[in-house]
C-alpha positions in Angstrom: 12.1 -22.7 6.3 13.8 -21.2 9.7 11.1 -19.7 12.0 13.7 -16.3 13.5 12.3 -15.0 16.4 10.8 -11.5 15.8 12.1 -8.7 18.1 9.8 -6.7 20.5 7.7 -4.4 18.8 7.5 -6.2 15.2 3.5 -7.0 15.6 3.1 -5.3 12.1 5.9 -8.3 11.0 3.8 -11.0 13.0 0.3 -10.4 11.8 2.0 -10.9 7.9 2.6 -14.9 9.0 -1.1 -14.5 10.3 -2.4 -15.7 7.2 -0.6 -19.4 7.3 -3.1 -20.6 10.2 -5.9 -19.8 8.5 -8.3 -23.3 8.9 -5.4 -24.5 11.4 -6.0 -22.4 14.5 -8.7 -22.2 16.6 -9.9 -19.1 18.0 -10.4 -19.5 21.5 -13.1 -16.8 21.9 -15.8 -18.5 19.7 -18.4 -19.7 22.3 -17.9 -16.0 23.6 -18.5 -14.4 20.3 -21.3 -17.0 20.1 -22.9 -16.0 22.7 -22.5 -12.2 22.6 -24.4 -12.7 18.9 -27.4 -14.1 20.6 -27.9 -11.7 23.4 -28.0 -9.1 20.8 -30.3 -10.9 18.2 -32.8 -11.2 20.9 -32.6 -7.7 22.3 -31.5 -5.7 20.2 -33.0 -6.8 16.3 -36.9 -6.8 15.3 -38.4 -7.1 12.3 -41.1 -4.8 11.1 -42.9 -4.0 8.3 -40.7 -6.9 5.9 -37.4 -5.5 6.9 -35.3 -6.0 9.9 -33.8 -3.0 12.3 -31.3 -3.6 14.5 -30.3 -1.2 17.7 -26.2 0.2 17.7 -24.9 -2.1 20.3 -23.4 0.8 22.7 -20.7 0.3 25.5 -21.8 0.6 28.6 -19.3 3.1 29.9 -17.9 5.9 27.7 -17.2 9.2 27.3 -19.6 12.1 26.4 -20.9 11.9 22.9 -19.7 15.3 21.2 -21.7 16.8 18.4 -18.4 17.2 16.3 -21.1 19.8 14.2 -17.9 22.3 13.9 -15.5 19.6 12.5 -17.5 17.7 10.2 -19.3 21.0 8.7 -15.3 21.6 8.1 -14.5 18.5 6.4 -17.5 18.6 4.1 -16.8 22.4 2.9 -13.5 21.0 2.0 -15.2 17.8 0.2 -16.5 20.1 -1.7 -14.4 22.6 -2.9 -12.4 19.4 -3.9 -15.0 18.1 -5.8 -16.1 21.4 -6.8 -13.1 20.7 -9.8 -13.9 17.8 -11.2 -18.1 18.8 -11.7 -18.5 15.0 -13.2 -17.6 13.3 -10.0 -19.5 16.2 -7.6 -22.4 15.3 -10.2 -22.0 11.2 -9.2 -21.3 12.4 -5.5 -24.8 14.3 -5.3 -26.4 11.7 -7.4 -25.5 8.9 -4.3 -27.0 10.7 -1.7 -30.0 11.6 -3.7 -30.4 7.8 -4.5 -29.8 6.7 -0.9 -32.5 9.5 -0.3 -34.9 7.8 -3.1 -34.2 4.5 -1.3 -35.7 5.5 1.8 -32.2 4.5 3.1 -31.8 8.4 4.6 -33.6 11.3 5.4 -34.0 14.9 5.3 -33.2 16.1 9.3 -36.6 19.0 9.5 -35.1 22.9 10.8 -37.5 22.2 13.4 -35.9 18.7 15.1 -32.4 20.9 14.7 -33.3 23.0 17.2 -34.0 19.9 20.2 -31.4 18.9 22.9 -33.4 16.7 24.1 -31.4 13.4 22.3 -27.8 12.7 21.5 -27.0 13.9 18.3 -23.5 13.8 16.4 -22.2 14.5 13.1 -20.1 12.7 10.5 -17.6 13.9 7.9 -17.6 12.4 4.7 -15.1 12.1 1.5 -14.6 10.3 -1.8 -13.1 7.1 -2.8 -12.1 6.5 -6.3 -13.5 2.8 -6.7 -12.4 0.2 -10.0 -16.2 0.7 -11.3 -17.7 0.6 -14.8 -21.3 2.3 -12.8 -20.1 3.3 -9.7 -16.7 5.0 -10.1 -16.6 6.4 -7.0 -18.3 5.8 -3.0 -18.6 7.5 0.0 -16.6 7.1 2.9 -18.0 8.1 6.5 -16.0 9.0 9.0 -17.4 6.9 12.2 -13.7 7.3 13.6 -14.0 11.4 13.6 -13.0 12.7 17.2 -13.8 16.7 18.0 -10.3 16.8 19.9 -7.9 14.4 20.4 -9.2 14.2 23.8 -12.8 13.8 22.8 -14.5 10.2 21.7 -15.2 9.4 18.1 -18.8 7.4 17.4 -16.6 4.2 17.4 -14.7 4.8 20.4 -18.5 4.1 21.6 -19.8 1.2 20.2 -18.5 -2.0 20.9 -16.5 -3.5 18.0 -18.0 -7.2 18.7 -16.1 -9.4 16.0 -18.7 -11.1 13.7 -19.2 -15.0 13.7 -17.8 -15.2 10.2 -17.2 -18.7 8.7 -13.5 -19.6 8.2 -12.4 -18.3 5.1 -10.4 -20.8 3.9 -13.2 -23.3 4.6 -15.1 -21.7 2.2 -13.5 -21.4 -0.4 -11.9 -24.9 0.0 -15.7 -26.2 -0.5 -16.4 -23.7 -3.3 -14.1 -26.0 -5.2 -15.1 -29.5 -3.8 -18.1 -29.1 -6.2 -18.4 -29.2 -9.8 -20.9 -26.7 -10.4 -20.2 -23.7 -8.2 -22.3 -20.0 -7.4 -21.3 -17.4 -6.0 -23.5 -13.9 -5.3 -23.9 -11.1 -3.0 -25.7 -8.8 -1.0 -26.8 -5.8 -2.9 -26.2 -2.6 -0.4 -26.5 -5.1 2.6 -26.0 -2.8 4.9 -28.4 -0.1 4.1 -30.8 -3.1 4.1 -31.0 -3.1 7.7 -33.1 -0.2 9.5 -31.5 2.0 12.4 -34.0 2.0 14.7 -35.4 5.6 15.6 -33.6 6.0 18.7 -30.2 5.8 17.4 -30.3 7.9 14.1 -29.5 11.1 15.3 -25.8 10.1 15.9 -25.6 9.1 12.0 -26.1 12.9 11.0 -24.2 14.0 7.7 -24.4 17.1 6.4 -24.6 17.7 1.9 -25.4 21.1 -0.3 -29.2 21.6 -0.3 -28.7 22.3 -4.0 -26.4 19.8 -5.6 -26.1 21.7 -8.5 -25.0 25.0 -6.9 -21.7 24.9 -4.6 -22.4 27.5 -2.6 -26.0 26.4 -1.8 -26.7 25.8 1.8 -25.6 22.8 3.3 -28.7 20.7 4.3 -28.6 18.0 7.4 -29.2 13.9 7.0 -29.4 10.7 8.8 -29.2 7.3 8.2 -32.2 6.0 8.9 -30.1 2.2 8.5 -26.9 0.4 9.2 -24.4 3.0 8.5 -21.0 0.8 7.0 -18.1 2.0 8.6 -19.3 2.1 12.2 -16.7 -0.6 13.8 -20.0 -3.0 14.7 -21.6 -2.7 11.2 -19.8 -6.1 10.7 -21.4 -7.8 13.5 -25.2 -6.2 12.8 -25.3 -7.6 9.9 -23.9 -11.1 10.3 -26.6 -11.0 13.7 -29.0 -9.9 11.3 -28.5 -12.3 8.7 -28.1 -15.4 10.7 -30.7 -14.2 12.6 -32.6 -14.5 9.4 -31.9 -18.3 7.9 -32.4 -19.6 11.7 -36.1 -18.4 11.9 -36.5 -20.2 8.5 -34.1 -22.9 9.0 -36.9 -24.8 7.7 -36.1 -23.4 4.1 -33.5 -25.8 2.1 -31.6 -22.7 0.9 -31.4 -21.5 4.5 -29.4 -24.7 5.4 -26.9 -23.8 2.7 -26.6 -20.4 2.4 -25.9 -20.9 6.5 -22.7 -22.7 5.9 -21.3 -20.4 3.0 -21.5 -16.6 3.7 -18.7 -14.3 4.6 -19.6 -10.5 4.9 -22.2 -10.2 2.3 -20.9 -12.6 -0.1 -22.5 -16.1 -0.5 -20.7 -18.6 -2.3 -21.6 -22.7 -3.0 -21.3 -25.5 -4.6 -23.1 -28.3 -6.0 -22.4 -31.3 -7.6 -25.8 -31.3 -9.4 -26.7 -28.4 -11.7 -30.5 -29.0 -11.6 -29.8 -28.1 -7.6 -27.5 -25.2 -8.3 -30.3 -24.5 -10.5 -33.2 -24.5 -7.8 -30.9 -23.2 -5.2 -30.7 -19.6 -7.3 -34.0 -19.3 -7.1 -34.9 -20.5 -3.3 -32.2 -18.5 -2.1 -33.4 -15.1 -4.1 -36.7 -15.9 -2.7 -35.5 -16.5 0.8 -33.7 -12.9 0.9 -36.0 -11.5 -0.6 -38.6 -12.2 2.2 -36.3 -9.8 5.1 -35.8 -6.7 1.8 -32.5 -8.4 1.1 -32.0 -8.6 -2.9 -29.1 -11.7 -4.2 -27.2 -10.0 -7.4 -24.0 -10.4 -8.8 -24.8 -13.9 -9.4 -21.6 -15.5 -11.1 -21.1 -19.7 -11.7 -19.0 -21.9 -14.2 -22.8 -23.5 -15.0 -24.4 -22.1 -18.0 -27.2 -22.8 -17.5 -27.5 -20.6 -14.2 -25.4 -17.5 -16.0 -28.6 -17.6 -18.3 -31.1 -17.8 -15.5 -29.3 -15.1 -13.6 -29.1 -13.0 -16.9 -32.9 -13.1 -17.6 -33.5 -11.5 -14.1 -30.8 -9.0 -14.8 -28.9 -10.4 -12.1 -25.8 -11.4 -13.6 -22.6 -10.6 -13.6 -21.9 -10.1 -17.1 -17.6 -9.8 -16.8 -16.0 -12.9 -17.2 -13.7 -13.1 -14.3 -15.2 -11.4 -11.3 -13.8 -11.3 -7.3 -14.6 -14.4 -5.6 -13.2 -13.6 -1.6 -10.2 -11.2 -3.2 -9.0 -14.0 -5.4 -10.3 -13.9 -9.0 -12.4 -16.4 -10.6 -12.5 -17.3 -14.5 -16.2 -18.4 -14.4 -15.5 -19.9 -18.6 -12.0 -21.4 -17.7 -13.4 -21.9 -14.4 -10.0 -21.3 -12.7 -9.4 -19.3 -9.4 -5.7 -16.9 -10.1 -4.2 -13.8 -9.3 -4.2 -10.1 -10.7 -1.0 -9.4 -11.8 0.5 -6.7 -9.7 3.8 -6.0 -10.9 6.2 -3.8 -8.6 7.3 -0.9 -10.0 11.0 0.8 -9.3 10.9 3.3 -6.5 13.9 6.5 -6.7 13.3 6.4 -2.7 15.4 4.6 -0.7 14.5 0.9 -0.3 13.5 0.7 3.5 12.6 -2.5 5.2 8.4 -0.6 5.3 8.9 -0.4 1.7 9.6 -4.3 1.2 7.4 -5.1 3.8 4.2 -3.1 1.9 5.5 -4.8 -1.6 6.0 -8.4 -0.5 2.3 -7.7 1.5 0.2 -6.6 -1.7 -0.2 -10.8 -2.6 -3.7 -12.0 -1.2 -3.2 -15.3 -1.3 -5.5 -17.1 1.2 -5.2 -20.7 0.3 -1.1 -20.5 -0.1 -1.1 -21.0 -3.1 1.5 -18.9 -4.1 3.7 -19.9 -1.0 6.6 -21.3 -2.8 6.8 -17.6 -4.1 6.0 -16.2 -0.7 8.0 -17.8 1.3 11.3 -16.5 -0.4 9.9 -12.5 0.1 9.5 -13.4 4.2 12.6 -14.9 4.4 14.3 -11.6 3.5 12.3 -9.8 5.5 13.4 -11.7 8.6 17.2 -11.6 7.3 16.4 -7.8 7.7 15.0 -8.1 10.8 17.5 -10.7 12.5 21.0 -8.7 11.2 19.5 -5.2 12.3 19.7 -3.6 9.1 
């Protein structure tokens, strides 16, 4: 395929081709990432009462962080108004927050603390997002990029956005298919099982109904006691914490395997020995439980492992599960792609619309390249001829 030079200001198109270099192009910043992570692990992560606690990695210099109270209040009231039109969604939303409080992920801010002005305080708005799940039809998204004014910083603006030292996605998927017996699992609510040190909790305040059954009840102030998923630094904090735990337990057999196989909160592995896969299930769960993490949603092409996971209520019961964005049918033991037909649209076909459709296919291993390259050639042609 002839590759034409793209015109200036075509960064979005250029990113469309970046996936081609996965596992080929070296990251020049690898050493810097490792160095930053080691320093952060040493100074910002501690182990207390059976779980890890972390501090937020603040930028050395940033503008004063506003409270965001008024805009958070307005947006929370708007969210409540939207949810009130669907009682089941409102109930689900309230149950998620109540469950987080029961599990000690969040806590109410006492009224006396609301009047104190000796600490940095910041409020975060939130809203629902529909989720394709039988157990959780929606999830709560916290907007850490919310600005009080266009000129004022958001919480994310004030935090370092260090990239996590992720294992290479392509390498993980290839190793996953390399041996006969494969297993995948994820860490249940991984971010919420890392404590946030007390000094940083007041910048994660948010508002919700004091009585979720009454949309007219006063707003109650909460704050997070754990790492907030939507903060720009959260993936880095999670990766640093997991790697610290695995390093401090490097004498464990499961630790050596897990250090090579995680991707954010997903861990996928394979072995040529079915007995080894069964032992890995037990050892990995025991290892992670010592830090307060629960490995759940186990899936495998091994019937014995599936049965073992079912007996402990940590199995992914669906025959087809997601593995780093791809569909894995554990019974047939094959990888596939979801069918996403392109629907005809009445509006004019723009370059943006064509790019949107052609970039919907997630193919980290390049298995569909014989098909998708035709779409890329079309896009290059449109830019070359300045349509």
